[in-house]
C-alpha positions as CSV (number, residue, x, y, z in Angstrom):
1,X,32.1,113.5,73.1
2,X,33.6,110.5,71.4
3,X,34.0,108.3,74.4
4,X,30.3,108.2,75.4
5,X,29.3,109.7,78.7
6,X,31.4,112.6,79.8
7,X,33.3,112.5,83.1
8,X,34.6,115.3,85.3
9,X,37.2,116.5,87.7
10,X,35.8,118.7,90.4
11,X,37.2,120.8,93.1
12,X,37.7,124.3,94.5
13,X,40.2,127.2,93.9
14,X,41.3,129.2,96.9
15,X,44.3,131.2,98.2
16,X,45.5,132.1,101.7
17,X,45.9,135.8,101.4
18,X,43.2,138.1,102.8
19,X,42.6,139.9,99.5
20,X,39.1,140.2,97.9
21,X,38.7,139.5,94.2
22,X,37.4,142.3,92.1
23,X,34.5,142.0,89.7
24,X,37.2,141.8,86.9
25,X,38.7,138.6,88.3
26,X,38.8,135.6,85.9
27,X,39.6,132.1,87.1
28,X,41.1,129.6,84.6
29,X,41.3,125.9,85.5
30,X,42.9,123.3,83.2
31,X,43.1,119.5,83.2
32,X,46.5,118.7,81.6
33,X,48.3,115.5,80.4
34,X,51.7,116.0,82.1
35,X,53.1,112.6,81.2
36,X,56.0,113.7,79.1
37,X,58.8,115.4,81.0
38,X,60.5,118.3,79.3
39,X,57.5,118.8,77.0
40,X,54.5,121.1,77.0
41,X,51.5,119.7,78.8
42,X,48.6,118.6,76.6
43,X,45.3,120.4,77.4
44,X,42.5,117.9,78.0
45,X,39.8,120.2,79.4
46,X,39.5,123.8,80.7
47,X,37.0,126.0,82.4
48,X,36.9,129.8,82.7
49,X,35.0,131.2,85.6
50,X,33.9,134.7,86.4
51,X,33.3,134.3,90.1
52,X,30.2,135.8,91.6
53,X,31.6,135.5,95.1
54,X,34.9,135.2,97.0
55,X,37.0,132.0,97.4
56,X,36.6,129.1,97.6
57,X,35.4,128.9,94.0
58,X,34.1,125.6,92.8
59,X,35.0,124.2,89.4
60,X,34.1,121.2,87.2
61,X,36.2,120.1,84.3
62,X,34.2,117.9,81.9
63,X,36.3,115.7,79.7
64,X,35.9,112.7,77.3
65,X,37.0,109.6,79.2
66,X,38.4,108.2,76.0
67,X,41.1,110.8,76.1
68,X,42.4,109.4,79.4
69,X,45.1,106.7,79.3
70,X,45.6,104.9,82.6
71,X,49.4,104.8,81.9
72,X,49.7,108.6,81.7
73,X,49.8,111.3,84.4
74,X,47.2,114.1,84.6
75,X,47.2,117.3,86.7
76,X,45.0,120.3,87.3
77,X,46.4,123.8,87.3
78,X,44.7,127.2,87.9
79,X,45.3,130.9,87.6
80,X,43.4,134.0,88.7
81,X,43.8,137.1,86.6
82,X,42.5,140.6,87.1
83,X,42.4,142.9,84.1
84,X,44.7,140.5,82.3
85,X,47.3,140.6,85.0
86,X,48.3,137.3,86.7
87,X,47.5,137.5,90.4
88,X,47.5,133.9,91.7
89,X,48.7,130.6,90.3
90,X,49.2,127.0,91.4
91,X,52.8,126.4,92.4
92,X,52.7,122.6,92.7
93,X,51.3,119.6,90.8
94,X,47.8,118.6,91.7
95,X,47.6,115.1,90.2
96,X,44.2,113.6,89.3
97,X,42.5,110.5,87.7
98,X,45.3,108.0,87.2
99,X,47.8,106.2,89.4
100,X,45.6,106.3,92.4
101,X,44.9,110.0,92.2
102,X,41.5,111.4,93.0
103,X,38.9,113.1,90.7
104,X,38.4,115.9,93.3
105,X,41.1,118.4,94.2
106,X,41.1,121.5,96.3
107,X,43.7,123.9,94.7
108,X,45.5,126.4,96.9
109,X,47.0,129.2,94.7
110,X,49.9,131.5,95.6
111,X,50.2,135.2,94.9
112,X,52.5,136.1,92.1
113,X,55.1,138.8,92.4
114,X,53.4,141.3,90.1
């Protein structure tokens, strides 16, 4: 990594429904630069997890600190897919790293209407 020692955002992914994940479940967690309104978020880091157990599922997004600008806004989003079908997603912004935001977040995903 160009900025020296890597840093990380940690947390967990969970949901409230009483539904067990299947062995085909894939959790995708992304650290995004969401500073520019009306523009696509810029990917800073991502992790794909094939969970070996049910929720909560821990994650760690490792990133280069040189990519983080204290003036910008960053957020973590996550999805859970089974056999390619979106099952759960974040429905709110989980801000991290800058502007007084933490480096640990516990994400609560919601069921999609599939």
